C-alpha positions in Angstrom: -10.7 6.2 -0.2 -12.1 5.0 3.6 -9.7 7.5 6.1 -10.2 5.5 10.0 -10.5 7.9 13.0 -7.2 9.0 14.3 -6.2 9.4 17.8 -3.3 11.6 19.2 -3.3 11.8 22.7 -1.8 11.1 26.2 -2.5 8.1 28.6 -0.7 5.5 30.5 0.1 1.4 29.9 -2.0 -0.6 32.4 0.4 -3.3 32.1 3.7 -3.8 30.6 4.2 -4.5 26.7 4.4 -8.3 25.6 6.1 -9.0 22.2 5.1 -11.7 19.5 5.4 -12.8 16.6 3.6 -13.9 14.0 4.2 -16.8 11.7 6.6 -14.8 9.2 8.6 -13.5 11.5 8.3 -10.1 12.1 8.0 -9.1 15.5 4.4 -7.7 17.4 3.8 -6.0 20.5 0.7 -5.5 22.4 0.3 -2.2 24.5 -2.9 -1.5 26.6 -3.6 2.1 27.2 -5.9 3.5 30.1 -6.9 7.3 28.5 -8.6 9.9 30.9 -9.8 13.3 32.0 -9.1 15.1 34.9 -10.3 18.4 35.7 -10.9 20.4 38.7 -13.4 21.1 40.8 -14.3 25.1 41.1 -15.7 24.4 44.4 -13.0 21.8 46.1 -10.4 23.1 44.3 -8.9 19.5 44.4 -8.7 17.4 41.1 -10.5 14.7 40.5 -10.4 12.1 37.4 -13.3 11.4 35.3 -14.5 8.5 32.4 -11.4 6.5 31.2 -10.8 5.0 27.7 -9.6 1.7 28.0 -7.9 0.6 24.2 -5.5 -2.2 23.5 -3.0 -0.7 20.8 -0.5 -3.4 18.8 2.9 -1.7 17.1 4.8 -3.1 14.9 8.4 -4.2 13.4 11.3 -2.1 15.0 9.1 0.1 16.9 8.1 -2.3 18.7 11.4 -4.1 19.1 11.7 -0.5 20.8 9.0 -0.4 22.7 9.5 -3.3 24.8 12.6 -2.3 25.8 11.7 1.5 26.3 8.3 1.5 27.9 6.8 -0.3 31.0 3.5 -0.2 32.6 2.5 3.3 34.7 3.9 5.1 32.2 2.1 8.4 30.6 3.1 8.4 27.0 2.2 10.5 24.0 0.4 8.5 21.3 -0.7 8.6 17.3 -2.6 5.8 15.8 -5.4 4.7 13.7 -8.2 3.3 15.6 -10.0 -0.2 13.7 -11.8 -2.9 14.4 -9.8 -6.3 15.7 -12.2 -8.8 14.6 -12.1 -13.2 15.6 -14.1 -16.1 16.7 -13.6 -18.1 19.8 -15.8 -21.2 20.9 -18.3 -20.4 17.3 -18.5 -17.5 18.8 -18.0 -14.2 16.8 -15.9 -10.5 18.9 -14.9 -7.4 17.9 -13.6 -4.9 20.0 -11.8 -1.8 19.1 -8.1 -2.0 18.0 -5.3 1.2 18.3 -3.0 0.5 15.5 -0.1 2.7 16.5 1.9 5.2 14.5 4.1 6.5 17.1 4.2 6.2 20.8 7.2 8.0 23.5 7.0 8.7 26.9 5.9 11.8 27.9 9.0 13.9 29.2 7.1 15.9 32.0 7.2 13.0 34.2 9.5 11.0 33.3 13.3 12.2 31.6 14.3 10.0 29.4 17.7 9.9 27.2 17.6 9.5 23.7 20.1 7.0 21.3 19.8 5.0 18.5 19.0 1.9 18.2 21.5 -1.5 16.8 19.9 -1.6 13.3 18.8 2.3 12.8 23.1 2.3 14.3 24.2 -0.6 11.2 21.3 1.1 8.2 21.1 4.5 8.6 17.2 5.5 8.1 16.1 2.7 5.6 14.2 1.0 8.8 15.6 -1.7 7.1 17.6 -4.4 8.5 20.4 -6.7 5.8 19.6 -10.3 5.6 21.2 -12.2 7.8 25.1 -12.6 7.5 25.0 -9.3 5.1 26.4 -5.9 5.9 25.5 -3.3 4.2 28.5 -0.5 2.4 28.5 2.4 1.7 30.1 3.0 -1.7 31.8 6.5 -2.2 31.0 9.9 -1.5 27.9 11.0 -0.1 25.8 12.8 -2.9 26.8 16.6 -4.2 23.6 18.1 -2.7 23.1 16.9 0.5 24.2 20.0 2.7 24.1 18.1 5.9 27.0 15.5 4.1 28.9 17.8 2.4 29.7 20.6 4.6 27.3 23.4 2.9 25.3 23.4 6.1 27.7 25.9 7.3 27.6 28.2 4.8 23.8 28.6 5.6 22.8 32.4 6.3 20.3 32.8 9.5 18.3 35.2 7.4 14.9 33.9 5.5 14.9 33.2 2.1 12.2 35.9 1.1 
């Protein structure tokens, strides 16, 4: 099994996310990111920009839809994903560049205020991440499972004492 390098860091969007759809209808958003280092110069006591790493990233499906609705150019974000090599051919010439397959991304709350709300698909389908077929509604039948402490009211029976 080959493991791809994982990047977790704080970056800044250098453009608004761009939404597109695959031929099969899956949503994909492309994101341009810049990661840079800042350090305080001990002689001048001023902050200075260091090296900058630019990378394009992609997010898929519901995450892509949420990113396009939430994030804009200039926002500082916390991001995690795998670095991959994107290859393509144009006019007989082969090209490659690093690409970040983004698993999670969120605004940095050190510089922004966010109001968290479930997206429409989450409200309809719980946490399954799947949407019902067009024209169908997901239905729950029967009471919640008896071993689910959050659904049965058993959560109030828990103690603050550690279990050891």
